[in-house]
C-alpha positions in Angstrom: 32.3 120.0 301.8 29.3 118.1 300.3 29.3 120.4 297.3 33.0 119.8 296.5 32.4 116.0 296.9 29.4 116.0 294.6 31.4 118.1 292.0 34.2 115.5 292.2 31.8 112.6 291.6 30.1 114.4 288.7 33.7 115.0 287.2 34.5 111.4 287.6 31.3 110.2 286.0 31.7 112.5 283.0 35.3 111.3 282.6 34.2 107.8 282.9 31.4 108.3 280.3 33.7 110.1 278.0 36.3 107.3 278.2 33.6 104.7 277.3 32.5 106.8 274.4 35.8 107.6 272.9 38.0 104.6 273.7 37.7 101.1 272.2 37.7 97.9 274.3 41.6 97.3 274.3 42.2 100.9 275.3 39.8 100.8 278.0 41.3 97.7 279.4 44.7 99.4 279.4 43.1 102.6 281.0 41.5 100.4 283.7 44.8 98.6 284.5 46.4 102.0 284.9 43.7 103.3 287.1 43.9 100.2 289.3 47.6 100.5 289.6 47.3 104.2 290.5 44.6 103.4 293.1 46.8 100.7 294.7 49.9 103.0 294.9 47.9 105.8 296.4 46.6 103.5 299.1 50.0 102.2 299.8 51.4 105.7 300.1 48.6 106.8 302.4 49.2 103.8 304.6 52.9 104.7 304.8 52.1 108.3 305.8 49.7 107.2 308.5 52.3 104.7 309.8 55.0 107.5 309.9 52.5 109.7 311.6 51.8 107.1 314.3 55.5 106.6 314.8 55.9 110.3 315.5 57.7 111.2 312.3 56.1 114.2 310.7 56.8 114.4 306.9 
């Protein structure tokens, strides 16, 4: 499990470094906004799934 998590963080770091190197400031701001929106939507969907699980509805 630790190995997979480490690989995931290395991949995220490499993608972040590549985006900083390739994209200009305005494109990075757009990418940051997109990633922020994606993170919020994933949190909301996970909370909905947990709520459904607690209510006894298995999806």
